[in-house]
GUTIRO-650224 format. One record per residue (C-alpha): residue number from 0; residue in one letter; x, y negated, z. Coordinates in pm, whole numbers, plus 50000, padded with zeros to 5 digits. Layout:
N
 num residu    xx    yy    zz
 NUM      A     X     Y     Z
...
END
This chain:
224
 num residu    xx    yy    zz
   0      M 77839 22049 85712
   1      P 77833 22176 86058
   2      A 78074 22022 86307
   3      Q 78378 22222 86361
   4      V 78418 22358 86722
   5      A 78770 22312 86868
   6      T 78917 22638 86984
   7      A 79162 22653 87276
   8      P 79511 22753 87175
   9      T 79600 23127 87210
  10      P 79827 23161 87503
  11      Q 80164 23285 87420
  12      P 80316 23562 87626
  13      E 80596 23463 87849
  14      P 80940 23572 87734
  15      R 81090 23870 87909
  16      L 81410 23838 88102
  17      T 81655 24105 88015
  18      P 81831 24229 88328
  19      A 82205 24164 88336
  20      R 82390 24483 88241
  21      A 82611 24617 88512
  22      R 82986 24586 88450
  23      G 83195 24904 88431
  24      R 83105 25257 88369
  25      P 82720 25338 88441
  26      R 82666 25554 88749
  27      K 82580 25905 88691
  28      T 82227 26008 88782
  29      P 82177 26283 89048
  30      L 82099 26520 88754
  31      E 82414 26453 88577
  32      R 82607 26492 88897
  33      D 82431 26821 88958
  34      D 82534 26925 88603
  35      G 82901 26884 88690
  36      N 82861 27077 89010
  37      R 82680 27355 88808
  38      R 82945 27370 88561
  39      A 83211 27397 88841
  40      A 83002 27687 88995
  41      L 82996 27865 88671
  42      L 83365 27837 88614
  43      R 83428 27973 88968
  44      A 83179 28271 88918
  45      A 83307 28349 88573
  46      A 83682 28342 88693
  47      A 83600 28587 88991
  48      L 83403 28822 88767
  49      F 83651 28822 88475
  50      R 83925 28890 88722
  51      S 83743 29170 88908
  52      Q 83540 29337 88623
  53      G 83726 29231 88322
  54      F 83604 29003 88037
  55      A 83446 29268 87827
  56      A 83256 29425 88107
  57      T 83129 29090 88223
  58      T 82793 28962 88093
  59      T 82663 28604 88101
  60      R 82379 28740 88306
  61      D 82629 28858 88559
  62      I 82786 28503 88570
  63      A 82456 28330 88608
  64      A 82343 28553 88877
  65      A 82674 28501 89063
  66      A 82627 28121 89038
  67      G 82261 28134 89146
  68      M 82122 28047 88807
  69      Q 81885 28173 88553
  70      S 82027 28407 88294
  71      G 82032 28142 88005
  72      S 82188 27854 88205
  73      P 82547 27931 88116
  74      F 82463 27840 87755
  75      Y 82368 27494 87863
  76      H 82739 27421 87940
  77      F 82920 27679 87715
  78      K 82805 27794 87379
  79      S 82932 28143 87441
  80      K 83110 28375 87675
  81      D 83420 28322 87476
  82      A 83414 27947 87530
  83      L 83363 28010 87902
  84      L 83668 28237 87916
  85      F 83868 27968 87753
  86      A 83732 27702 88004
  87      V 83839 27915 88284
  88      M 84194 27943 88154
  89      Q 84212 27568 88077
  90      E 84068 27491 88430
  91      G 84348 27712 88573
  92      M 84631 27558 88398
  93      H 84523 27203 88453
  94      A 84482 27274 88827
  95      A 84821 27438 88843
  96      L 84975 27141 88669
  97      A 84813 26884 88896
  98      R 84921 27081 89203
  99      Q 85292 27110 89105
 100      R 85297 26746 88991
 101      A 85163 26648 89326
 102      A 85402 26861 89523
 103      L 85714 26762 89337
 104      P 85783 26421 89493
 105      A 85816 26573 89835
 106      T 86145 26758 89733
 107      A 86265 26506 89458
 108      K 86561 26376 89676
 109      Q 86644 26722 89829
 110      S 86883 26978 89701
 111      P 86798 27197 89384
 112      Q 86752 27493 89624
 113      A 86486 27302 89822
 114      Q 86337 27193 89506
 115      L 86302 27552 89366
 116      R 86146 27644 89705
 117      G 85884 27380 89660
 118      L 85816 27513 89302
 119      V 85793 27872 89417
 120      Q 85580 27781 89729
 121      T 85318 27583 89523
 122      H 85316 27854 89231
 123      F 85218 28127 89512
 124      Q 84959 27906 89621
 125      V 84807 27869 89286
 126      L 84818 28250 89225
 127      L 84716 28379 89587
 128      G 84553 28087 89766
 129      P 84179 27984 89755
 130      D 84019 27976 89420
 131      S 84294 28166 89281
 132      D 84114 28367 89025
 133      F 84172 28135 88732
 134      I 84547 28199 88659
 135      P 84520 28583 88681
 136      V 84242 28566 88428
 137      M 84470 28379 88193
 138      L 84756 28616 88254
 139      Y 84569 28922 88165
 140      E 84288 28815 87948
 141      S 84452 28597 87690
 142      R 84416 28877 87427
 143      S 84041 28774 87409
 144      L 84120 28429 87288
 145      N 84125 28308 86925
 146      N 84435 28165 86771
 147      A 84340 27813 86814
 148      Q 84270 27867 87179
 149      R 84602 28057 87231
 150      T 84794 27762 87071
 151      E 84620 27514 87298
 152      L 84679 27733 87603
 153      S 85045 27772 87514
 154      A 85103 27406 87496
 155      L 84968 27377 87853
 156      Q 85190 27670 87972
 157      S 85503 27506 87808
 158      E 85411 27181 87998
 159      Y 85396 27372 88332
 160      E 85721 27555 88253
 161      S 85896 27231 88170
 162      L 85853 27124 88535
 163      W 86088 27404 88628
 164      T 86378 27346 88376
 165      P 86536 27050 88544
 166      V 86553 27223 88866
 167      L 86702 27556 88730
 168      S 86950 27348 88529
 169      A 87075 27188 88817
 170      L 87110 27524 89004
 171      H 87282 27664 88692
 172      G 87516 27356 88673
 173      S 87617 27414 89027
 174      G 87680 27787 88991
 175      A 87396 27882 89237
 176      L 87215 28036 88929
 177      R 87426 28237 88702
 178      A 87157 28342 88432
 179      P 87083 28126 88139
 180      V 86828 27867 88220
 181      G 86568 27982 87961
 182      L 86589 28336 88047
 183      A 86597 28259 88427
 184      R 86271 28055 88391
 185      L 86086 28350 88219
 186      L 86220 28598 88463
 187      V 86132 28399 88780
 188      L 85780 28323 88654
 189      G 85739 28676 88532
 190      A 85824 28804 88882
 191      L 85609 28562 89068
 192      N 85308 28625 88831
 193      W 85323 29006 88896
 194      S 85244 28935 89267
 195      V 84877 28894 89177
 196      Q 84870 29284 89110
 197      W 85005 29392 89449
 198      F 84991 29122 89713
 199      D 84749 29191 89995
 200      A 84680 28915 90242
 201      S 84556 29168 90498
 202      K 84900 29328 90521
 203      S 85202 29215 90712
 204      A 85358 28985 90439
 205      T 85263 28620 90426
 206      V 85299 28378 90143
 207      D 85585 28234 90324
 208      D 85742 28564 90337
 209      L 85698 28600 89963
 210      V 85874 28257 89910
 211      D 86178 28356 90127
 212      A 86214 28687 89942
 213      A 86172 28509 89614
 214      L 86475 28272 89701
 215      A 86683 28547 89844
 216      L 86631 28740 89514
 217      F 86686 28462 89264
 218      L 86974 28274 89442
 219      G 87111 28547 89691
 220      E 87019 28328 89986
 221      V 86731 28171 90159
 222      A 86725 27809 90088
 223      A 86665 27572 90372
END
């Protein structure tokens, strides 16, 4: 029998060390951050076109061109033009809520008249200031939404209107506001919202002028 030749043991691969997982939420990649920026650009472009041309007359190609994208890019972020319209309205309402909530603490310890002035001032800024296309689209294109979308948007509108109720109730209780609170809220917001149809920043009236006129109209005096 031939002698057995001893063979060297097969070298075993060294175990791989698994890198420690970073704590917290993983950082977004540059591409993911760019996706967020592109989505915001689409929303701004869509809001401007829906307001100036109307929802029915605006195509996704128009929106993509205005946002500097290829014609099919909107469908990467939104499944349809209808979904994009709803997203514009949601964005407008969430931004309006955030701005009013941020502004309210500044007048929280002041008179109800001063609090109403703050609400009116911020509302005009939402309607007429920079990036102010979102709410006008919501006001005049809501007929293009489906029932589920209208219900969701109505909940956001009710949330926004609820910020006005305590102030109007205080004014009513003091006698400064004579109309019933519910009707007063609808009339006040309706009058303010209509300003998007006629206000022209290039003419003599400023937003501050509008605020003074609104307070004079609703309360019979300009609140300090």
